[in-house]
C-alpha positions as CSV (number, residue, x, y, z in Angstrom):
1,G,-3.7,-19.2,-74.0
2,Q,-1.8,-20.4,-71.1
3,I,1.0,-23.1,-70.8
4,L,1.8,-25.0,-67.8
5,L,5.5,-24.9,-67.0
6,A,5.9,-26.5,-63.7
7,Y,4.1,-27.6,-60.4
8,L,5.2,-25.8,-57.2
9,P,5.3,-27.8,-53.9
10,T,2.6,-27.4,-51.5
11,S,4.5,-28.8,-48.5
12,R,3.6,-27.1,-45.2
13,L,7.1,-27.9,-43.7
14,L,5.2,-28.8,-40.3
15,H,8.5,-30.4,-39.0
16,I,9.8,-26.9,-38.4
17,P,8.2,-26.0,-35.0
18,N,9.0,-22.3,-35.0
19,K,6.1,-20.5,-36.9
20,A,8.3,-17.4,-38.0
21,A,11.1,-19.8,-39.2
22,R,8.5,-21.9,-41.0
23,R,7.0,-18.9,-43.0
24,R,10.5,-17.7,-43.9
25,T,11.4,-21.2,-45.2
26,L,8.4,-21.4,-47.2
27,A,8.9,-18.1,-48.8
28,N,12.5,-19.0,-49.5
29,L,11.3,-22.2,-51.1
30,F,8.9,-20.5,-53.4
31,H,11.5,-18.1,-54.6
32,A,14.1,-21.0,-55.1
33,C,11.7,-22.9,-57.1
34,M,10.7,-20.0,-59.3
35,T,14.4,-19.0,-59.8
36,R,14.8,-22.5,-61.1
37,I,11.7,-22.2,-63.5
38,L,12.7,-18.8,-64.9
39,S,16.4,-19.2,-65.0
40,P,16.4,-19.2,-68.9
41,L,15.2,-15.8,-69.0
42,S,18.4,-14.4,-67.2
43,V,20.2,-15.1,-70.5
44,L,17.7,-15.1,-73.0
45,G,16.4,-11.8,-72.0
46,V,19.6,-10.2,-72.8
47,S,20.9,-12.2,-75.8
48,G,17.5,-12.8,-77.3
49,M,16.2,-15.8,-79.3
50,H,14.4,-16.7,-82.4
51,F,10.6,-16.9,-82.6
52,T,8.4,-18.2,-85.4
53,S,5.2,-16.4,-85.8
54,G,1.9,-18.0,-87.2
55,D,2.8,-16.8,-90.6
56,G,6.2,-18.6,-90.7
57,I,8.4,-15.7,-90.4
58,V,11.2,-15.8,-87.9
59,H,11.7,-13.0,-85.4
60,R,14.2,-12.2,-82.9
61,G,12.7,-11.6,-79.5
62,H,13.7,-11.1,-75.8
63,P,11.5,-13.0,-73.5
64,I,11.2,-11.1,-70.1
65,L,8.9,-11.4,-67.1
66,A,6.3,-8.7,-67.8
67,T,3.5,-9.3,-65.3
68,F,2.7,-11.3,-62.3
69,V,-0.9,-12.4,-61.7
70,G,-2.1,-13.4,-58.3
71,D,-4.2,-12.4,-55.3
72,Y,-3.0,-10.2,-52.6
73,P,-1.2,-12.8,-50.4
74,E,0.6,-14.1,-53.5
75,Q,1.6,-10.6,-54.4
76,L,3.0,-10.1,-51.0
77,L,4.8,-13.5,-51.3
78,V,6.4,-12.3,-54.6
79,T,7.4,-8.9,-53.7
80,G,8.4,-9.6,-50.0
81,C,6.1,-6.8,-48.6
82,K,4.4,-7.1,-45.3
83,T,0.7,-7.9,-44.8
84,G,-1.4,-4.7,-44.7
85,E,1.0,-2.8,-47.2
86,C,0.6,-2.1,-50.8
87,P,2.9,-4.3,-53.0
88,K,3.4,-1.6,-55.6
89,C,4.1,1.7,-53.7
90,N,5.3,3.0,-50.3
91,V,1.9,4.5,-49.2
92,S,1.6,4.1,-45.4
93,R,-1.0,1.9,-43.7
94,G,-2.7,5.0,-42.4
95,E,-3.0,6.7,-45.8
96,L,-4.5,3.6,-47.6
97,G,-7.8,4.6,-49.0
98,S,-7.5,8.3,-47.9
99,S,-7.2,9.8,-51.4
100,A,-7.5,9.0,-55.1
101,D,-3.9,9.7,-56.1
102,T,-3.1,7.6,-59.1
103,S,0.3,9.1,-59.6
104,R,2.0,7.6,-56.7
105,P,5.6,6.4,-57.5
106,L,6.4,2.8,-57.2
107,R,8.7,1.5,-54.8
108,D,12.5,2.0,-55.4
109,L,13.8,-1.1,-57.0
110,G,17.3,0.1,-56.7
111,T,17.1,0.5,-52.8
112,I,15.6,-2.9,-52.4
113,L,18.2,-4.7,-54.7
114,D,20.9,-2.9,-52.6
115,A,19.2,-4.3,-49.5
116,L,19.0,-7.7,-51.0
117,A,22.9,-7.5,-51.8
118,A,23.5,-7.1,-48.2
119,I,23.1,-10.9,-47.6
120,D,26.8,-11.5,-47.9
121,E,27.2,-9.1,-44.8
122,G,25.7,-11.5,-42.4
123,P,22.2,-12.3,-41.2
124,L,21.9,-9.5,-38.9
125,A,23.0,-6.9,-41.5
126,F,21.0,-8.4,-44.1
127,T,17.8,-8.4,-41.8
128,R,18.3,-4.7,-41.0
129,A,18.9,-3.6,-44.5
130,C,15.6,-5.4,-45.6
131,R,13.7,-3.8,-42.7
132,S,15.0,-0.4,-43.7
133,A,14.0,-0.9,-47.4
134,G,10.6,-2.0,-46.3
135,I,10.6,-5.8,-47.3
136,K,10.9,-9.2,-45.7
137,P,14.4,-10.8,-45.6
138,V,13.9,-13.1,-48.5
139,Q,17.1,-14.8,-49.8
140,H,17.6,-14.1,-53.5
141,P,14.1,-13.6,-54.7
142,F,13.3,-15.0,-58.2
143,W,13.2,-11.5,-60.0
144,E,16.6,-10.3,-58.3
145,D,18.7,-11.1,-61.5
146,L,16.0,-11.1,-64.2
147,P,16.7,-8.3,-66.8
148,Y,14.4,-5.4,-67.6
149,T,12.2,-6.5,-64.8
150,N,10.6,-4.3,-62.1
151,I,8.5,-6.6,-59.9
152,F,6.6,-3.7,-58.5
153,A,5.4,-2.5,-61.8
154,A,4.8,-6.1,-62.9
155,I,2.0,-6.6,-60.1
156,T,-1.3,-6.4,-61.9
157,P,-4.9,-5.6,-60.8
158,D,-6.9,-8.4,-59.6
159,I,-10.6,-8.1,-60.7
160,L,-11.7,-11.2,-58.9
161,H,-10.3,-10.6,-55.5
162,Q,-9.8,-6.9,-55.2
163,L,-13.2,-5.8,-56.9
164,Y,-15.7,-8.8,-56.6
165,Q,-14.5,-10.5,-53.4
166,G,-13.2,-7.2,-51.9
167,V,-15.0,-4.0,-52.6
168,I,-18.4,-5.5,-53.8
169,K,-18.4,-7.7,-50.7
170,H,-17.7,-4.8,-48.3
171,L,-20.3,-2.6,-50.2
172,V,-23.1,-5.1,-49.7
173,T,-22.3,-5.4,-46.2
174,W,-22.2,-1.6,-45.6
175,L,-25.6,-1.2,-47.5
176,Q,-27.2,-4.0,-45.5
177,T,-26.0,-2.3,-42.3
178,A,-27.3,1.1,-43.5
179,Y,-30.7,0.1,-44.8
180,G,-31.5,-3.1,-43.1
181,T,-31.4,-6.6,-44.3
182,E,-35.3,-6.9,-44.2
183,E,-36.0,-4.3,-46.8
184,I,-33.1,-5.2,-49.1
185,D,-34.2,-8.8,-49.3
186,A,-37.8,-7.7,-50.0
187,R,-36.7,-5.6,-52.9
188,C,-34.5,-8.5,-54.2
189,R,-37.3,-10.8,-54.3
190,R,-39.6,-8.3,-56.3
191,L,-37.1,-7.4,-59.0
192,P,-38.5,-8.5,-62.5
193,P,-36.5,-11.3,-64.2
194,N,-34.0,-10.9,-67.1
195,H,-31.9,-13.2,-69.1
196,S,-28.7,-11.5,-67.9
197,L,-29.6,-11.3,-64.1
198,R,-29.7,-13.9,-61.5
199,H,-33.2,-13.8,-59.4
200,F,-32.4,-13.9,-55.7
201,A,-35.7,-15.3,-54.6
202,N,-34.6,-15.7,-51.0
203,G,-32.8,-12.5,-50.7
204,I,-29.1,-11.9,-50.1
205,S,-28.8,-11.7,-46.4
206,S,-29.0,-15.4,-45.9
207,M,-26.1,-16.3,-48.3
208,S,-22.9,-17.6,-47.1
209,R,-19.5,-18.3,-48.6
210,V,-20.4,-16.0,-51.5
211,T,-18.4,-16.7,-54.5
212,G,-16.8,-14.2,-57.0
213,K,-19.6,-15.1,-59.6
214,E,-22.4,-14.3,-56.9
215,H,-20.8,-11.0,-56.0
216,Q,-20.8,-10.2,-59.7
217,D,-24.5,-11.0,-60.0
218,L,-25.0,-8.8,-56.9
219,S,-23.3,-5.8,-58.7
220,R,-25.7,-5.8,-61.4
221,I,-28.8,-5.1,-59.2
222,I,-27.3,-3.5,-56.0
223,L,-27.9,0.0,-57.2
224,G,-31.6,-0.5,-57.9
225,L,-32.2,-1.7,-54.2
226,I,-31.2,1.5,-52.5
227,I,-32.0,4.5,-54.8
228,D,-35.3,5.6,-53.4
229,R,-34.7,4.4,-49.7
230,E,-33.9,7.0,-47.0
231,L,-31.3,6.3,-44.5
232,P,-32.4,5.7,-40.8
233,G,-33.3,9.0,-39.1
234,G,-34.6,10.5,-42.2
235,L,-31.2,11.3,-43.5
236,S,-30.5,11.7,-47.2
237,S,-29.0,8.8,-49.1
238,A,-27.7,10.9,-52.1
239,R,-24.1,10.6,-51.1
240,L,-24.2,6.8,-50.6
241,V,-26.1,6.5,-53.8
242,R,-23.5,8.5,-55.7
243,S,-20.6,6.5,-54.2
244,T,-22.3,3.4,-55.1
245,R,-22.8,4.6,-58.7
246,A,-19.2,5.7,-58.9
247,L,-17.8,2.2,-57.7
248,L,-20.0,0.6,-60.2
249,D,-18.7,2.8,-63.0
250,F,-15.1,2.0,-62.0
251,L,-15.9,-1.7,-61.8
252,Y,-17.4,-1.7,-65.4
253,L,-14.9,0.7,-67.0
254,A,-11.9,-1.4,-65.6
255,Q,-13.2,-4.5,-67.5
256,Y,-13.4,-2.7,-70.9
257,P,-11.9,-4.8,-73.6
258,C,-10.4,-1.9,-75.3
259,H,-9.4,1.4,-73.7
260,T,-8.7,5.1,-74.9
261,T,-7.4,8.2,-73.2
262,E,-11.2,9.0,-72.6
263,T,-12.1,5.8,-71.0
264,L,-9.0,6.0,-68.8
265,K,-10.0,9.5,-67.8
266,L,-13.5,8.2,-66.9
267,L,-11.9,5.6,-64.8
268,D,-10.0,8.3,-62.7
269,E,-13.2,10.3,-62.5
270,A,-15.2,7.4,-61.2
271,L,-12.5,6.8,-58.5
272,I,-12.4,10.6,-57.5
273,A,-16.3,10.6,-57.3
274,F,-16.3,7.5,-55.0
275,H,-13.5,8.9,-52.6
276,A,-15.6,12.2,-52.7
277,N,-18.5,10.4,-51.1
278,K,-17.3,7.9,-48.8
279,Q,-14.5,7.3,-46.2
280,V,-13.1,3.7,-46.8
281,F,-11.7,2.4,-50.0
282,L,-9.4,-0.2,-51.4
283,H,-6.0,1.7,-52.2
284,F,-5.0,-0.7,-54.9
285,L,-7.5,0.8,-57.3
286,E,-5.3,3.7,-57.7
287,H,-2.9,1.6,-59.6
288,Y,-5.4,0.2,-62.1
289,R,-4.8,3.1,-64.8
290,R,-1.1,2.7,-64.7
291,S,-1.5,-1.1,-65.2
292,I,-3.8,-0.8,-68.0
293,E,-1.4,1.6,-69.7
294,L,1.7,-0.6,-69.1
295,F,0.0,-4.2,-69.8
296,G,-3.2,-3.6,-71.7
297,T,-6.8,-4.3,-70.6
298,T,-7.5,-6.3,-67.5
299,D,-8.7,-9.3,-69.2
300,N,-5.1,-10.1,-70.0
301,Y,-4.3,-10.7,-66.4
302,D,-7.6,-11.5,-64.5
303,T,-7.2,-14.1,-61.8
304,Q,-10.7,-15.4,-62.9
305,Y,-8.9,-17.2,-65.8
306,S,-6.0,-18.3,-63.8
307,E,-8.0,-19.8,-60.9
308,R,-9.9,-21.9,-63.5
309,L,-6.6,-23.6,-64.4
310,H,-6.5,-25.0,-61.0
311,I,-9.1,-27.4,-62.4
312,D,-7.9,-27.9,-65.9
313,F,-4.1,-28.4,-65.2
314,T,-4.3,-30.0,-61.8
315,K,-7.5,-31.4,-60.5
316,Q,-8.5,-33.2,-63.9
317,A,-5.0,-34.1,-64.5
318,Y,-4.6,-35.6,-61.0
319,R,-7.8,-37.6,-61.6
320,A,-6.5,-39.1,-64.8
321,S,-3.6,-40.7,-63.1
322,N,-3.4,-43.8,-60.8
323,R,-2.4,-41.5,-57.7
324,K,1.2,-43.1,-57.6
325,D,3.9,-41.1,-59.0
326,E,1.2,-38.6,-60.3
327,F,3.4,-35.7,-61.6
328,A,4.8,-37.7,-64.4
329,Q,1.4,-39.0,-65.5
330,M,-0.1,-35.6,-65.0
331,T,2.3,-33.7,-67.2
332,A,2.0,-36.6,-69.9
333,W,-1.7,-36.3,-69.9
334,L,-1.7,-32.5,-70.4
335,Q,1.0,-32.9,-73.3
336,R,-1.4,-35.4,-75.0
337,K,-4.5,-33.1,-74.5
338,E,-2.6,-30.0,-75.8
339,K,-1.6,-32.1,-78.9
340,V,-5.1,-33.3,-79.7
341,L,-6.4,-29.7,-79.2
342,R,-3.9,-28.4,-81.6
343,H,-4.5,-31.0,-84.3
344,S,-8.2,-30.6,-84.0
345,K,-7.9,-26.8,-84.5
346,Y,-5.7,-27.5,-87.6
347,I,-8.4,-29.8,-89.0
348,E,-11.1,-27.3,-88.4
349,W,-9.0,-24.6,-90.0
350,H,-8.3,-27.0,-92.9
351,L,-11.8,-27.9,-93.6
352,R,-13.1,-24.3,-93.6
353,T,-10.5,-23.2,-96.2
354,Q,-10.4,-26.4,-98.5
355,Q,-11.1,-25.8,-102.0
356,R,-13.8,-28.1,-103.3
357,M,-12.7,-27.8,-106.9
358,Q,-9.5,-27.3,-108.6
359,P,-8.7,-23.8,-110.0
360,S,-8.8,-25.2,-113.5
361,D,-12.4,-26.3,-113.0
362,P,-14.8,-24.0,-115.2
363,C,-16.8,-23.3,-112.1
364,A,-13.9,-21.9,-110.2
365,G,-14.2,-18.2,-109.4
366,M,-18.0,-18.2,-110.0
367,H,-20.5,-17.0,-107.4
368,D,-23.7,-18.2,-106.5
369,A,-27.1,-16.3,-106.3
370,H,-26.2,-14.7,-103.0
371,G,-22.7,-13.5,-104.2
372,L,-20.9,-16.2,-102.4
373,P,-18.0,-18.0,-104.1
374,T,-19.1,-21.5,-105.3
375,D,-15.4,-23.1,-105.3
376,I,-15.1,-22.9,-101.4
377,F,-16.1,-25.8,-99.1
378,Y,-17.3,-24.9,-95.7
379,L,-18.0,-27.2,-92.7
380,G,-21.2,-25.7,-91.3
381,R,-21.2,-22.0,-90.9
382,P,-18.3,-20.3,-89.3
383,R,-19.2,-17.8,-86.6
384,N,-16.7,-15.1,-87.8
385,D,-16.3,-15.8,-91.4
386,A,-16.6,-12.8,-93.7
387,Y,-18.8,-14.9,-96.2
388,F,-21.3,-16.0,-93.5
389,P,-21.6,-13.3,-90.8
390,P,-23.4,-14.5,-87.6
391,Q,-27.2,-14.0,-87.6
392,R,-28.2,-11.3,-85.2
393,I,-31.8,-12.7,-84.5
394,T,-32.4,-16.3,-84.2
395,M,-36.0,-17.8,-84.1
396,A,-37.2,-21.3,-83.6
397,R,-38.1,-23.0,-87.0
398,H,-41.6,-24.0,-85.8
399,P,-43.8,-21.8,-83.6
400,S,-44.4,-22.3,-79.9
401,V,-48.3,-22.3,-80.6
402,K,-49.5,-22.9,-84.1
403,S,-52.4,-20.4,-83.9
404,V,-53.4,-17.9,-81.3
405,R,-56.7,-16.2,-82.0
406,F,-57.0,-12.3,-81.7
407,N,-59.2,-12.6,-78.7
408,D,-57.0,-15.1,-76.9
409,A,-54.1,-12.9,-77.6
410,A,-55.7,-10.1,-75.4
411,H,-56.5,-12.2,-72.4
412,K,-53.5,-14.8,-72.4
413,Y,-50.7,-12.5,-73.7
414,G,-52.1,-9.0,-72.7
415,A,-51.9,-8.0,-76.4
416,T,-55.3,-6.0,-75.9
417,Y,-55.2,-4.2,-79.3
418,L,-53.4,-6.7,-81.4
419,R,-55.9,-6.5,-84.2
420,D,-56.0,-2.8,-84.3
421,A,-52.2,-2.4,-84.0
422,L,-51.7,-5.0,-86.9
423,A,-54.1,-3.0,-89.1
424,R,-52.1,0.2,-88.6
425,F,-48.9,-1.7,-89.2
426,V,-50.4,-2.9,-92.6
427,A,-51.7,0.4,-93.6
428,E,-48.4,2.3,-92.7
429,R,-46.4,-0.3,-94.8
430,N,-48.8,0.0,-97.7
431,N,-48.7,3.8,-97.6
432,P,-45.3,5.0,-96.1
433,G,-46.1,8.6,-96.6
434,L,-49.3,8.9,-94.7
435,T,-49.4,11.0,-91.5
436,A,-50.5,9.4,-88.2
437,H,-54.0,10.5,-88.6
438,Q,-54.3,9.2,-92.1
439,V,-52.8,5.9,-91.0
440,E,-55.6,5.6,-88.4
441,L,-58.2,6.2,-91.1
442,A,-56.7,3.8,-93.7
443,S,-56.4,1.0,-90.9
444,G,-60.2,1.1,-90.7
445,G,-60.3,-0.5,-94.1
446,V,-58.0,-3.4,-93.4
447,Y,-59.4,-6.8,-92.9
448,F,-57.8,-10.1,-91.9
449,E,-58.8,-13.3,-93.6
450,F,-57.2,-15.5,-90.7
451,P,-58.5,-15.9,-87.2
452,G,-55.2,-16.2,-85.5
453,V,-51.4,-15.9,-86.1
454,P,-48.5,-18.5,-85.2
455,T,-46.9,-17.3,-82.0
456,F,-43.2,-17.9,-80.7
457,H,-42.2,-17.5,-77.0
458,K,-38.7,-16.8,-77.4
459,V,-36.3,-14.5,-79.4
460,K,-32.5,-15.1,-79.3
461,V,-30.5,-11.9,-80.0
462,A,-26.6,-12.0,-80.8
463,L,-25.3,-9.0,-78.8
464,D,-23.1,-6.7,-81.1
465,D,-19.5,-5.5,-80.3
466,V,-20.6,-2.0,-79.0
467,Q,-17.0,-0.4,-79.5
468,G,-17.1,-1.8,-83.0
469,L,-13.5,-2.9,-82.9
470,G,-14.0,-6.7,-83.8
471,I,-11.9,-7.8,-80.8
472,V,-14.8,-9.7,-79.1
473,H,-14.5,-13.1,-80.6
474,T,-17.3,-14.6,-78.9
475,Q,-20.7,-13.1,-79.4
476,P,-22.9,-13.5,-76.4
477,Q,-26.4,-14.3,-76.7
478,D,-29.5,-12.6,-75.2
479,V,-32.9,-14.0,-74.9
480,V,-36.3,-12.2,-74.8
481,H,-39.3,-14.1,-73.4
482,A,-42.9,-13.4,-74.3
483,R,-44.9,-16.3,-72.9
484,P,-48.3,-16.6,-70.9
485,S,-48.8,-18.4,-67.8
486,R,-49.1,-22.1,-68.0
487,Y,-49.4,-25.2,-65.7
488,G,-46.5,-27.3,-65.1
489,K,-45.8,-31.0,-64.9
490,Y,-47.6,-31.4,-61.6
491,G,-50.3,-29.1,-62.0
492,K,-48.5,-25.9,-60.5
493,E,-49.0,-22.7,-62.2
494,V,-46.0,-21.2,-63.9
495,P,-46.3,-17.4,-64.1
496,G,-46.0,-15.7,-67.5
497,R,-43.1,-13.7,-68.4
498,F,-43.0,-10.7,-70.8
499,D,-39.5,-9.1,-71.2
500,T,-38.8,-5.4,-71.7
501,V,-36.4,-4.6,-74.5
502,L,-34.5,-1.7,-76.2
503,I,-35.8,-0.9,-79.8
504,R,-33.5,1.3,-81.8
505,S,-35.1,4.4,-83.0
506,Q,-33.6,6.2,-86.1
507,D,-35.6,9.5,-85.5
508,P,-33.1,12.0,-83.7
509,D,-36.1,14.0,-82.5
510,D,-38.0,11.1,-80.9
511,M,-39.1,12.5,-77.6
512,H,-39.6,8.9,-76.1
513,A,-36.0,7.8,-77.0
514,I,-32.8,8.0,-75.1
515,R,-29.4,8.4,-76.3
516,G,-26.9,5.6,-76.4
517,M,-23.6,4.4,-78.1
518,H,-22.8,1.9,-80.6
519,G,-19.8,1.4,-82.8
520,E,-19.4,1.5,-86.5
521,T,-16.3,0.8,-88.5
522,N,-15.2,2.8,-91.5
523,G,-12.1,1.1,-92.6
524,P,-9.5,1.3,-90.0
525,T,-11.6,4.2,-88.3
526,L,-13.9,3.6,-85.3
527,I,-17.1,5.9,-85.4
528,L,-19.1,6.1,-82.0
529,C,-22.8,6.9,-83.2
530,T,-25.2,8.1,-80.8
531,S,-28.5,6.3,-81.6
532,G,-31.9,6.4,-79.8
533,F,-33.4,3.6,-77.9
534,R,-37.0,3.3,-76.9
535,V,-38.0,1.0,-74.0
536,A,-40.9,-1.5,-74.6
537,Q,-42.6,-4.5,-73.2
538,V,-43.0,-7.4,-75.5
539,R,-46.3,-9.0,-75.2
540,L,-46.5,-11.2,-78.3
541,V,-44.1,-12.4,-81.0
542,F,-45.8,-13.7,-84.1
543,R,-45.7,-14.1,-87.8
544,I,-48.4,-13.4,-90.6
545,P,-49.3,-16.6,-92.4
546,P,-47.1,-16.5,-95.5
547,K,-50.1,-17.2,-98.0
548,K,-51.8,-14.0,-96.6
549,L,-49.0,-11.5,-97.3
550,A,-49.9,-10.9,-100.9
551,G,-53.4,-9.8,-100.0
552,L,-52.4,-7.6,-97.1
553,F,-49.4,-5.9,-98.9
554,P,-50.6,-5.5,-102.5
555,R,-48.5,-2.4,-103.1
556,V,-45.4,-3.5,-101.4
557,P,-42.8,-5.3,-103.5
558,S,-42.1,-8.8,-102.6
559,P,-38.6,-8.4,-101.3
560,S,-39.7,-5.6,-99.0
561,C,-42.9,-7.5,-97.8
562,P,-42.6,-8.0,-94.0
563,Q,-42.1,-11.8,-94.2
564,G,-40.1,-12.0,-90.9
565,H,-41.4,-12.1,-87.4
566,L,-43.2,-9.2,-85.8
567,A,-43.6,-8.2,-82.1
568,Y,-46.5,-6.4,-80.4
569,V,-45.0,-4.1,-77.7
570,E,-46.2,-1.7,-75.2
571,W,-44.2,1.5,-75.0
572,F,-42.4,3.4,-72.1
573,T,-41.6,7.0,-72.1
574,P,-38.6,8.6,-70.3
575,S,-39.6,11.3,-67.6
576,S,-36.4,13.2,-68.8
577,R,-33.9,13.0,-71.8
578,A,-31.0,13.1,-69.2
579,P,-30.3,10.6,-66.5
580,H,-30.6,11.4,-62.8
581,P,-27.8,13.4,-61.3
582,D,-27.1,11.1,-58.4
583,H,-27.5,7.6,-59.7
584,G,-27.2,8.2,-63.4
585,L,-30.2,6.1,-64.5
586,Y,-33.0,7.0,-66.7
587,R,-36.6,7.1,-65.4
588,F,-39.5,5.6,-67.4
589,T,-43.1,5.3,-67.2
590,R,-45.8,3.6,-69.2
591,L,-46.8,5.6,-72.4
592,M,-50.7,6.1,-71.8
593,R,-53.3,7.9,-73.9
594,R,-56.7,8.2,-72.2
595,G,-55.9,5.6,-69.4
596,E,-54.9,3.0,-71.9
597,R,-51.3,1.7,-72.9
598,L,-50.0,2.7,-76.2
599,A,-48.9,-0.2,-78.3
600,S,-47.7,-0.9,-81.9
601,I,-46.2,-3.5,-84.1
602,V,-42.6,-3.7,-84.9
603,P,-40.4,-6.0,-86.7
604,V,-38.3,-8.3,-84.4
605,E,-35.2,-7.1,-86.4
606,E,-35.5,-3.8,-84.7
607,I,-35.1,-5.2,-81.2
608,E,-31.6,-4.2,-80.1
609,R,-31.6,-6.4,-76.9
610,S,-33.5,-7.2,-73.8
611,C,-33.3,-4.7,-70.9
612,H,-34.0,-4.7,-67.2
613,L,-36.0,-2.2,-65.3
614,F,-35.6,-1.2,-61.6
615,P,-39.0,-0.7,-60.0
616,I,-39.3,2.5,-58.0
617,F,-40.6,0.9,-54.8
618,G,-40.9,4.1,-52.6
619,A,-39.8,4.1,-49.1
620,V,-41.0,0.6,-48.5
621,A,-41.5,-2.1,-51.2
622,P,-45.2,-3.3,-51.3
623,R,-45.3,-6.7,-49.9
624,E,-48.2,-7.7,-52.2
625,W,-45.9,-7.3,-55.3
626,S,-43.8,-10.1,-56.7
627,S,-41.3,-10.6,-59.4
628,D,-44.0,-11.7,-61.8
629,T,-46.3,-8.9,-61.2
630,V,-44.1,-5.9,-60.5
631,L,-43.9,-4.9,-64.1
632,E,-47.7,-4.6,-64.2
633,R,-48.3,-2.9,-60.7
634,C,-45.5,-0.5,-60.5
635,E,-45.9,3.0,-62.2
636,A,-42.3,4.1,-62.6
637,F,-39.0,2.3,-63.5
638,L,-35.3,3.1,-63.9
639,L,-33.3,1.5,-66.8
640,N,-30.6,-0.7,-65.2
641,A,-27.4,0.1,-66.9
642,F,-25.5,-2.5,-65.1
643,A,-27.4,-5.7,-66.3
644,D,-24.3,-6.7,-68.1
645,W,-21.2,-5.3,-69.5
646,Y,-22.7,-4.7,-72.9
647,M,-25.6,-2.8,-71.6
648,Y,-23.3,-0.7,-69.7
649,M,-21.3,0.4,-72.7
650,L,-24.5,0.9,-74.7
651,V,-26.4,3.3,-72.5
652,S,-24.1,4.8,-69.9
């Protein structure tokens, strides 16, 4: 977490008429305030102090300034560098973005400290020394006397401003200039919906004052808007597509929550591939690998989190005051909020681990029917508790529709062969050793004593930690929709939505599966397992009436009987087992037989997550298509690996 140390003055010093003098004074004021705030580190960084860890053990530590998190103007203010220069190294302005050299040396701290020491020789000598060292004449910057601190190494990457508000912003502008805004907007409007994606119903060319979150949403779909589109004049777009893919690879790799030597190598390769296919680039991306190696993953110093603190620590605190002598009231309000938060966390921890019985109780140490200890009291179900692991699939307690007849399932949900697919599913479960032909014959003898099935329109899926390291503390939720069209409150028709999903295939020889990664832990060892994933469209999620299970599965033991939810899915097949060499995405088409879509029944538990497919529009997106009909009318698709960070790690 973050702790507020001080509020810095925001005075503009308008009483100083000369603009250059005003800028120098503001910079000196900032460094004087920071020197006052960090003054204890000058002594404690050398002599050390005692720290008490969470387990009560007292350690000796040396607090130092390790990183500075800020945007580009703040980095220049801290380091004293000039606008247009790199705050970390001495690369010239003309060489910015000209190569992908990740081993450039940092600025020479000794030379700069010698220049700062010339302040005692007079203003003219001081100014000349600073100009020769390549910095502004700042009087005693706050990091000048801090032990073990190299401010040029402490400057960290800025995902928000450098990547989203910088590179992605310029990338979108370049692509609109190259391909034209009309076609880009037309494709945006016709992308199918997905839980992880924002649907730009009005296109993107009319957007103004685009935020970092909106640029993040754009980065998830931008590759699918340009893949099969030629440049004006019939020029090939292969290099532009490759550079866009390399840039997106760099963006997603830079945000990994855990890095290895291999992932850092991939980061460098993405940077080199981008430079090989374009001419303009942001120079600071060359310093990402070094910062990750020194200070850990970028989520430790991402300005997206510190920007939020303007609201938590300043705006909300100011609104809680009476606007008179506000600073004392703001700090008191924050201290009280922190104390309440700490106490609430303590109560939650205490209630989770409180023993319901004394150890001498005869029931102490006993376990219930599920193997769980009976002498532990839990408040609700802790998300990350070893006894109660989070449930991966969450379904509504009651169905969305109590009963959907087989005929209605065909014309309302598109589950054309629900009865036949369910009969094959029953025959296969009763006789697991049958061949496909024998299953087809056995399904002819399966009869259903119920006219319909209860139907569910939504499946919630908890996304797993792909790397398998257990460091993702909040488990994100994915949602799969399978609902027919309906009429809204005012009589307007709401189109149906049937999402596409990834279904895990355990067969290594499955020709319709692609390879992906998922993590498994074996003690302290991480094993990256390659699994197959099949792409399918969910048309119906239902459950067999419980009273009919015994009659349908007489040979299946009760614990193995499919009592959970089932999904009727229509399959896709990859055109190749390898991704495309330019954009790196897998191409899929509908799996057909004699002109009909192949479908089957799968347990909902086999659904890994939802997935998003880019339609292959051709040279021009057909204007009669819409985001609601594109999955039915388009013939070929590309699997979007950039739908979210978890999807990227899973299939890229």
